[in-house]
Residue, then its C-alpha position, 0 to 999 in steps of 0.5 A: x396495628x402490625x397489620x396496618x403497618x404492613x399495609x402502609x409500608x406496602x403503600x409507602x412507595x406509591x404514596x411517596x410518588x403521589x400515585x395513590x387515591x386521595x382516600x388512600x393518602x388520607x389513610x396513610x397520613x393518619x397512620x403516619x401521625x401515630x407511627x414513628x417507624x412508618x415515618x422513618x420508612x417514608x423518609x428512606x423512600x424519599x431519600x435518593x438511592x446511594x450512587x453505585x460505583x462502576x468499574x470503568x476498566x472494560x470501557x477503557x479497554x473497549x475505547x482503546x480497541x476502537x481507537x486501534x481499529x480506527x487507526x488500522x483502517x486509516x493506515x490500510x486506506x493509505x497503503x492501498x491508495x499509495x499502491x494504486x497511485x504508484x501502479x498508475x504512475x508505473x503504467x503512465x511512465x512505462x518507456x516507449x522506445x524510439x526505433x532508429x531513424x535519421x531524424x531521431x538524433x543529430x551528431x556534431x563534433x566540437x572544437x575540443x574533440x567532444x561529440x554532442x548528441x541532440x535528440x528530436x523534440x519527441x524524445x523526453x528521456x534517454x540513457x547512455x552507457x559507456x564500455x569497450x568493444x572487443x577491439x578495445x575501442x571506447x563504445x557508447x550505447x544510446x537509448x531514447x524513449x518517451x512516455x505518457x507521463x512525460x508527454x502530459x506532465x514533463x516539460x524537459x525541452x530538447x534532450x542533448x548531451x556531450x561525450x568527451x572521449x579519452x585521448x588516443x582512444x577511438x570513439x564509437x557511438x551506437x543507438x539501441x532501438x530495443x525492438x530486436x534489431x541490431x544496434x546502429x552506429x551513429x558515430x565512428x567506425x563500426x567494428x566487430x560483430x553486430x550487437x542486438x540488445x535482448x530483453x530481460x526475463x529476470x522478472x518472469x523468473x521472480x514471478x514464477x518463484x513467487x507463484x511457487x512460494x504461494x502454492x507451497x505456503x497455501x499447501x502448508x496452510x491447508x495441512x496445518x489448518x487445525x493448529x492455530x499457532x501455525x495457521x496465523x503466521x502462515x497466512x501472514x507470510x502468504x500475503x507477500x507472494x500474493x502482493x508481489x504477483x499483483x504488483x508484477x502484473x500492475x507494472x508489466x502487464x502480461x509482457x513476459x520480458x522487459x528492456x527496463x529491468x531495474x526500473x520495473x523491478x524497483x517499482x514492483x518491489x515498492x508496490x508489493x511492500x505497500x500492498x503487503x502492509x495493507x494486506x497485513x492490516x486487513x488480515x489483522x482487522x478480519x481476524x479481530x472481527x472474526x474473534x469478536 
């Protein structure tokens, strides 16, 4: 009887799933009629297995990590696109200065003693700076330019402005061509030595400083490559000089000097910050993938 119970219990899983032959099923059923223990075992086979409790904490951590990576990827794309668009704007908005010609501007005196300067319609923007020459006379310096951005997108019309001189102070207005030639006096009596505006080299100095900083940080990164606590921070700091160098060439190209230093510097600074944020995110994603 015990041997028959062992045989039946071995067959019960298949019998419960109706996977035995008819003669085997008849043998099992005959045995079950007189064996309460095997009938109880059959009921266990037919009852569903108890549900297992699963730990969802790892799944939540993985989901959170995927969401963070997705958010970092979106931010990385946004920073890079913003840097590219701003670089394109910097190139299109680069000033193309006009050399002085008699048709470039018209000077007219008004009844109240003021002087109005009206530029040719090709001029889309200008700058007027006031000061005093060595003789103490009131001096104004003009610059006029256009750009691809202004020609394609701006509709500013004819540019003009009015100068109101101080009482009892002679007025002298000069035009700067920003091409290495001396300033041209367009109103008043010229006096003193000729003034020649010179391009600024400050951006080149900043570029050289950034390159030197990048080389020093790269050397420090090489010598500390075996210490993880130094390697990652140095890599993050190295990214900014690299971003500044790329931004410099994106704004000024290969030109070592500029006549519009404030404009170029602020554009380089803004683009470099956008690139740096994007590179930091790319660095974080790369290190996370490498650790995985």
